[in-house]
LUMTOR-158519 format. One record per atom (N, C-alpha, C): residue number from 1; z, x, y; residue in one letter. Coordinates in nm, 2 decimals. Each point is the difference from the previous one (the first is absolute). Example, Ala and Ser with C-alpha at 12.3 -4.5 7.8 and 13.67 -1.06 7.14 Angstrom:
2
[node 1; [0.78; 1.32; -0.57]; "A"] [node 1; [0.00; -0.09; 0.12]; "A"] [node 1; [0.00; 0.09; 0.12]; "A"] [node 2; [-0.07; -0.04; 0.11]; "S"] [node 2; [0.00; 0.09; 0.11]; "S"] [node 2; [0.08; -0.08; 0.11]; "S"] 
END
This chain:
98
[node 1; [-1.94; 0.83; -0.68]; "M"] [node 1; [0.05; 0.04; -0.13]; "M"] [node 1; [0.14; 0.05; 0.01]; "M"] [node 2; [0.08; -0.04; -0.10]; "I"] [node 2; [0.14; 0.04; -0.01]; "I"] [node 2; [0.01; 0.10; -0.12]; "I"] [node 3; [0.04; 0.12; 0.03]; "A"] [node 3; [0.01; 0.10; -0.11]; "A"] [node 3; [0.13; -0.02; -0.08]; "A"] [node 4; [-0.01; 0.04; -0.12]; "A"] [node 4; [0.12; -0.01; -0.09]; "A"] [node 4; [0.12; 0.07; 0.05]; "A"] [node 5; [-0.02; 0.12; 0.07]; "G"] [node 5; [0.11; 0.07; 0.06]; "G"] [node 5; [0.07; -0.08; 0.11]; "G"] [node 6; [-0.08; -0.07; 0.07]; "M"] [node 6; [0.05; -0.09; 0.11]; "M"] [node 6; [0.09; -0.11; -0.06]; "M"] [node 7; [-0.05; -0.06; -0.11]; "L"] [node 7; [0.08; -0.10; -0.06]; "L"] [node 7; [0.14; 0.05; -0.04]; "L"] [node 8; [0.00; 0.11; -0.07]; "A"] [node 8; [0.12; 0.06; -0.05]; "A"] [node 8; [0.10; 0.04; 0.12]; "A"] [node 9; [-0.06; 0.05; 0.11]; "S"] [node 9; [0.08; 0.03; 0.12]; "S"] [node 9; [0.06; -0.12; 0.06]; "S"] [node 10; [-0.08; -0.11; 0.01]; "V"] [node 10; [0.05; -0.12; 0.06]; "V"] [node 10; [0.11; -0.06; -0.09]; "V"] [node 11; [-0.02; 0.00; -0.13]; "A"] [node 11; [0.10; -0.05; -0.09]; "A"] [node 11; [0.13; 0.08; 0.01]; "A"] [node 12; [-0.01; 0.13; 0.01]; "D"] [node 12; [0.12; 0.09; 0.02]; "D"] [node 12; [0.07; -0.03; 0.13]; "D"] [node 13; [-0.08; -0.02; 0.11]; "S"] [node 13; [0.07; -0.03; 0.13]; "S"] [node 13; [0.07; -0.13; -0.01]; "S"] [node 14; [-0.05; -0.10; -0.07]; "V"] [node 14; [0.07; -0.13; -0.01]; "V"] [node 14; [0.13; 0.02; -0.09]; "V"] [node 15; [-0.01; 0.07; -0.10]; "A"] [node 15; [0.11; 0.03; -0.09]; "A"] [node 15; [0.11; 0.07; 0.07]; "A"] [node 16; [-0.03; 0.09; 0.10]; "E"] [node 16; [0.09; 0.08; 0.07]; "E"] [node 16; [0.06; -0.08; 0.12]; "E"] [node 17; [-0.06; -0.11; 0.04]; "A"] [node 17; [0.05; -0.07; 0.12]; "A"] [node 17; [0.12; -0.08; -0.04]; "A"] [node 18; [0.08; -0.03; 0.10]; "S"] [node 18; [0.13; -0.08; -0.03]; "S"] [node 18; [-0.04; -0.13; -0.06]; "S"] [node 19; [0.07; -0.04; -0.10]; "P"] [node 19; [-0.02; -0.13; -0.07]; "P"] [node 19; [0.04; -0.12; 0.10]; "P"] [node 20; [0.06; 0.03; 0.11]; "F"] [node 20; [0.05; -0.10; 0.09]; "F"] [node 20; [-0.09; -0.01; 0.12]; "F"] [node 21; [-0.11; 0.08; 0.01]; "I"] [node 21; [-0.09; -0.01; 0.11]; "I"] [node 21; [-0.08; -0.13; 0.00]; "I"] [node 22; [-0.02; -0.06; 0.11]; "A"] [node 22; [-0.07; -0.12; 0.01]; "A"] [node 22; [-0.15; 0.03; -0.03]; "A"] [node 23; [-0.07; -0.10; -0.05]; "D"] [node 23; [-0.14; 0.01; -0.04]; "D"] [node 23; [-0.08; 0.05; 0.12]; "D"] [node 24; [0.02; -0.06; 0.11]; "I"] [node 24; [-0.08; 0.04; 0.12]; "I"] [node 24; [0.03; 0.14; 0.04]; "I"] [node 25; [0.12; 0.04; -0.01]; "D"] [node 25; [0.03; 0.14; 0.04]; "D"] [node 25; [-0.06; 0.10; -0.10]; "D"] [node 26; [0.00; -0.04; -0.13]; "L"] [node 26; [-0.06; 0.09; -0.10]; "L"] [node 26; [-0.15; 0.01; 0.03]; "L"] [node 27; [-0.06; -0.11; 0.04]; "Q"] [node 27; [-0.15; -0.01; 0.03]; "Q"] [node 27; [-0.02; 0.10; 0.12]; "Q"] [node 28; [0.08; -0.01; 0.10]; "H"] [node 28; [-0.02; 0.09; 0.12]; "H"] [node 28; [0.02; 0.15; -0.04]; "H"] [node 29; [0.10; 0.02; -0.09]; "L"] [node 29; [0.03; 0.14; -0.04]; "L"] [node 29; [-0.12; 0.06; -0.08]; "L"] [node 30; [-0.06; -0.08; -0.09]; "L"] [node 30; [-0.11; 0.04; -0.08]; "L"] [node 30; [-0.13; 0.02; 0.09]; "L"] [node 31; [-0.02; -0.09; 0.09]; "R"] [node 31; [-0.12; 0.01; 0.09]; "R"] [node 31; [0.02; 0.13; 0.09]; "R"] [node 32; [0.12; 0.03; 0.04]; "A"] [node 32; [0.02; 0.13; 0.08]; "A"] [node 32; [-0.02; 0.12; -0.09]; "A"] [node 33; [0.05; -0.01; -0.12]; "E"] [node 33; [-0.01; 0.12; -0.09]; "E"] [node 33; [-0.14; 0.02; -0.05]; "E"] [node 34; [-0.08; -0.10; -0.02]; "Y"] [node 34; [-0.14; 0.01; -0.05]; "Y"] [node 34; [-0.09; -0.06; 0.11]; "Y"] [node 35; [-0.02; 0.07; 0.10]; "D"] [node 35; [-0.07; -0.04; 0.12]; "D"] [node 35; [-0.15; -0.04; -0.04]; "D"] [node 36; [-0.04; -0.12; 0.04]; "G"] [node 36; [-0.13; -0.05; -0.03]; "G"] [node 36; [-0.01; -0.08; -0.13]; "G"] [node 37; [0.11; 0.00; -0.08]; "L"] [node 37; [0.00; -0.08; -0.12]; "L"] [node 37; [0.05; -0.14; 0.03]; "L"] [node 38; [-0.08; -0.10; -0.04]; "R"] [node 38; [0.05; -0.14; 0.01]; "R"] [node 38; [0.11; -0.02; -0.10]; "R"] [node 39; [0.11; -0.05; 0.04]; "V"] [node 39; [0.11; -0.03; -0.09]; "V"] [node 39; [0.06; -0.13; 0.02]; "V"] [node 40; [0.01; -0.08; -0.10]; "V"] [node 40; [0.07; -0.13; 0.01]; "V"] [node 40; [0.11; 0.00; -0.10]; "V"] [node 41; [0.12; -0.04; 0.04]; "V"] [node 41; [0.12; 0.00; -0.09]; "V"] [node 41; [0.03; -0.15; -0.03]; "V"] [node 42; [0.02; -0.03; -0.12]; "C"] [node 42; [0.04; -0.14; -0.04]; "C"] [node 42; [0.09; 0.01; -0.13]; "C"] [node 43; [0.04; -0.11; -0.05]; "N"] [node 43; [0.07; -0.01; -0.13]; "N"] [node 43; [-0.11; -0.01; -0.11]; "N"] [node 44; [0.03; 0.06; -0.11]; "D"] [node 44; [-0.09; 0.00; -0.11]; "D"] [node 44; [-0.03; -0.15; -0.05]; "D"] [node 45; [0.09; -0.09; 0.02]; "D"] [node 45; [-0.03; -0.14; -0.03]; "D"] [node 45; [-0.11; -0.06; 0.08]; "D"] [node 46; [-0.04; 0.06; 0.11]; "D"] [node 46; [-0.10; -0.05; 0.09]; "D"] [node 46; [-0.14; 0.04; -0.05]; "D"] [node 47; [-0.01; 0.09; -0.10]; "V"] [node 47; [-0.13; 0.05; -0.05]; "V"] [node 47; [-0.04; -0.08; -0.12]; "V"] [node 48; [-0.12; -0.03; -0.02]; "P"] [node 48; [-0.05; -0.08; -0.12]; "P"] [node 48; [0.04; 0.08; -0.12]; "P"] [node 49; [0.05; -0.08; -0.10]; "V"] [node 49; [0.04; 0.07; -0.13]; "V"] [node 49; [-0.11; 0.06; -0.08]; "V"] [node 50; [-0.13; -0.04; 0.03]; "N"] [node 50; [-0.11; 0.05; -0.08]; "N"] [node 50; [-0.06; 0.13; 0.07]; "N"] [node 51; [0.06; 0.04; 0.11]; "M"] [node 51; [-0.04; 0.12; 0.07]; "M"] [node 51; [0.08; 0.12; -0.05]; "M"] [node 52; [-0.07; 0.10; -0.07]; "P"] [node 52; [0.08; 0.12; -0.05]; "P"] [node 52; [0.02; 0.09; 0.12]; "P"] [node 53; [0.12; 0.06; 0.00]; "P"] [node 53; [0.03; 0.10; 0.11]; "P"] [node 53; [-0.08; 0.13; -0.03]; "P"] [node 54; [-0.02; 0.06; 0.11]; "A"] [node 54; [-0.07; 0.14; -0.01]; "A"] [node 54; [0.10; 0.10; -0.04]; "A"] [node 55; [0.13; -0.02; 0.04]; "L"] [node 55; [0.11; 0.09; -0.04]; "L"] [node 55; [0.13; -0.08; 0.02]; "L"] [node 56; [0.10; 0.04; -0.08]; "G"] [node 56; [0.13; -0.06; 0.02]; "G"] [node 56; [0.11; 0.09; -0.03]; "G"] [node 57; [0.12; -0.02; 0.05]; "N"] [node 57; [0.12; 0.07; -0.03]; "N"] [node 57; [0.12; -0.10; 0.00]; "N"] [node 58; [0.12; 0.05; -0.01]; "A"] [node 58; [0.11; -0.09; -0.01]; "A"] [node 58; [0.03; -0.08; 0.13]; "A"] [node 59; [-0.06; 0.04; 0.11]; "R"] [node 59; [0.02; -0.07; 0.12]; "R"] [node 59; [-0.11; -0.09; 0.05]; "R"] [node 60; [-0.13; 0.03; -0.04]; "C"] [node 60; [-0.11; -0.07; 0.05]; "C"] [node 60; [-0.12; 0.00; -0.09]; "C"] [node 61; [-0.10; -0.08; 0.03]; "R"] [node 61; [-0.13; 0.01; -0.06]; "R"] [node 61; [-0.10; 0.01; 0.11]; "R"] [node 62; [-0.10; 0.09; -0.01]; "L"] [node 62; [-0.10; 0.01; 0.10]; "L"] [node 62; [-0.13; -0.06; -0.04]; "L"] [node 63; [-0.06; -0.07; 0.09]; "Y"] [node 63; [-0.13; -0.07; -0.03]; "Y"] [node 63; [-0.10; 0.04; 0.11]; "Y"] [node 64; [-0.13; 0.02; -0.04]; "Y"] [node 64; [-0.10; 0.03; 0.09]; "Y"] [node 64; [-0.04; -0.12; 0.09]; "Y"] [node 65; [-0.02; 0.04; 0.13]; "L"] [node 65; [-0.03; -0.10; 0.10]; "L"] [node 65; [-0.14; 0.03; 0.05]; "L"] [node 66; [-0.09; -0.10; 0.00]; "D"] [node 66; [-0.14; 0.02; 0.04]; "D"] [node 66; [-0.02; -0.08; 0.13]; "D"] [node 67; [-0.03; 0.07; 0.11]; "A"] [node 67; [-0.02; -0.07; 0.13]; "A"] [node 67; [-0.14; 0.03; 0.05]; "A"] [node 68; [-0.09; 0.03; -0.09]; "G"] [node 68; [-0.14; 0.03; 0.03]; "G"] [node 68; [-0.09; -0.11; 0.04]; "G"] [node 69; [0.04; -0.12; -0.04]; "E"] [node 69; [-0.08; -0.12; 0.04]; "E"] [node 69; [0.08; -0.08; 0.10]; "E"] [node 70; [-0.05; -0.12; 0.02]; "H"] [node 70; [0.06; -0.09; 0.10]; "H"] [node 70; [0.15; -0.03; -0.03]; "H"] [node 71; [0.03; -0.02; -0.12]; "C"] [node 71; [0.14; -0.04; -0.04]; "C"] [node 71; [0.06; 0.12; -0.08]; "C"] [node 72; [0.13; 0.02; 0.02]; "V"] [node 72; [0.08; 0.10; -0.08]; "V"] [node 72; [0.03; -0.06; -0.13]; "V"] [node 73; [-0.02; 0.09; -0.11]; "K"] [node 73; [0.03; -0.05; -0.13]; "K"] [node 73; [0.06; 0.11; -0.09]; "K"] [node 74; [0.06; -0.04; -0.11]; "L"] [node 74; [0.05; 0.10; -0.10]; "L"] [node 74; [-0.13; 0.04; -0.08]; "L"] [node 75; [0.00; 0.13; -0.05]; "T"] [node 75; [-0.11; 0.04; -0.08]; "T"] [node 75; [0.06; 0.10; -0.11]; "T"] [node 76; [-0.08; 0.01; -0.10]; "R"] [node 76; [0.04; 0.09; -0.11]; "R"] [node 76; [-0.08; 0.13; 0.02]; "R"] [node 77; [-0.09; 0.01; 0.10]; "D"] [node 77; [-0.09; 0.11; 0.02]; "D"] [node 77; [0.05; 0.10; 0.10]; "D"] [node 78; [0.05; 0.11; -0.04]; "A"] [node 78; [0.05; 0.10; 0.09]; "A"] [node 78; [-0.10; 0.05; 0.10]; "A"] [node 79; [-0.13; 0.00; -0.04]; "S"] [node 79; [-0.10; 0.05; 0.10]; "S"] [node 79; [-0.02; -0.10; 0.11]; "S"] [node 80; [0.03; -0.13; -0.02]; "A"] [node 80; [-0.02; -0.10; 0.10]; "A"] [node 80; [0.13; -0.02; 0.09]; "A"] [node 81; [0.11; 0.07; -0.04]; "A"] [node 81; [0.13; -0.02; 0.06]; "A"] [node 81; [0.01; 0.06; 0.14]; "A"] [node 82; [0.05; -0.07; 0.09]; "S"] [node 82; [0.02; 0.06; 0.14]; "S"] [node 82; [0.15; 0.00; 0.03]; "S"] [node 83; [0.08; -0.05; -0.09]; "G"] [node 83; [0.14; -0.01; 0.03]; "G"] [node 83; [0.08; -0.03; -0.13]; "G"] [node 84; [0.13; -0.02; 0.02]; "L"] [node 84; [0.09; -0.03; -0.12]; "L"] [node 84; [0.09; -0.12; 0.03]; "L"] [node 85; [0.02; -0.08; -0.10]; "V"] [node 85; [0.11; -0.10; 0.01]; "V"] [node 85; [0.12; 0.07; -0.08]; "V"] [node 86; [0.11; 0.01; 0.06]; "V"] [node 86; [0.12; 0.05; -0.06]; "V"] [node 86; [0.08; -0.12; -0.04]; "V"] [node 87; [0.01; -0.04; -0.12]; "A"] [node 87; [0.07; -0.11; -0.05]; "A"] [node 87; [0.13; 0.04; -0.06]; "A"] [node 88; [0.11; -0.04; 0.07]; "L"] [node 88; [0.13; 0.05; -0.04]; "L"] [node 88; [0.06; -0.09; -0.12]; "L"] [node 89; [0.06; 0.07; -0.09]; "L"] [node 89; [0.06; -0.06; -0.12]; "L"] [node 89; [0.15; -0.03; 0.02]; "L"] [node 90; [0.04; -0.11; -0.06]; "D"] [node 90; [0.14; -0.04; 0.00]; "D"] [node 90; [0.08; 0.09; -0.09]; "D"] [node 91; [-0.06; 0.05; -0.11]; "G"] [node 91; [0.07; 0.08; -0.10]; "G"] [node 91; [-0.08; 0.11; -0.06]; "G"] [node 92; [0.05; 0.08; -0.09]; "P"] [node 92; [-0.08; 0.11; -0.05]; "P"] [node 92; [-0.11; -0.05; -0.10]; "P"] [node 93; [-0.10; 0.08; -0.01]; "L"] [node 93; [-0.11; -0.02; -0.09]; "L"] [node 93; [0.04; 0.04; -0.14]; "L"] [node 94; [-0.06; -0.06; -0.10]; "D"] [node 94; [0.02; 0.04; -0.14]; "D"] [node 94; [-0.09; 0.12; -0.03]; "D"] [node 95; [0.00; 0.04; -0.12]; "A"] [node 95; [-0.08; 0.12; -0.04]; "A"] [node 95; [-0.15; -0.02; 0.01]; "A"] [node 96; [-0.04; -0.12; 0.00]; "D"] [node 96; [-0.15; -0.03; 0.02]; "D"] [node 96; [-0.04; -0.02; 0.14]; "D"] [node 97; [0.10; 0.01; 0.10]; "G"] [node 97; [-0.04; -0.02; 0.14]; "G"] [node 97; [0.01; -0.14; 0.04]; "G"] [node 98; [0.05; -0.09; -0.09]; "D"] [node 98; [0.01; -0.14; 0.03]; "D"] [node 98; [0.14; -0.04; 0.04]; "D"] 
END
């Protein structure tokens, strides 16, 4: 399970990271900061448009990652989540988070 406080903390860490950091370096940074948390960094364009983010800010959207079964998948269920997908945005979000 991923707690709401963890989501906010990860989102804040991404927002505070250099905008010029490579995706793989950001992934390593987050994995080191949140020991034991599965983290995958990608571009938000790589995430299906019908998947709502668990949380978003001006820099990224966070999605729950479920690795409980044979295959890893995105989930809307925080209680089934074992990690996060950090989907980086190209520009700022509007007032609705889109």
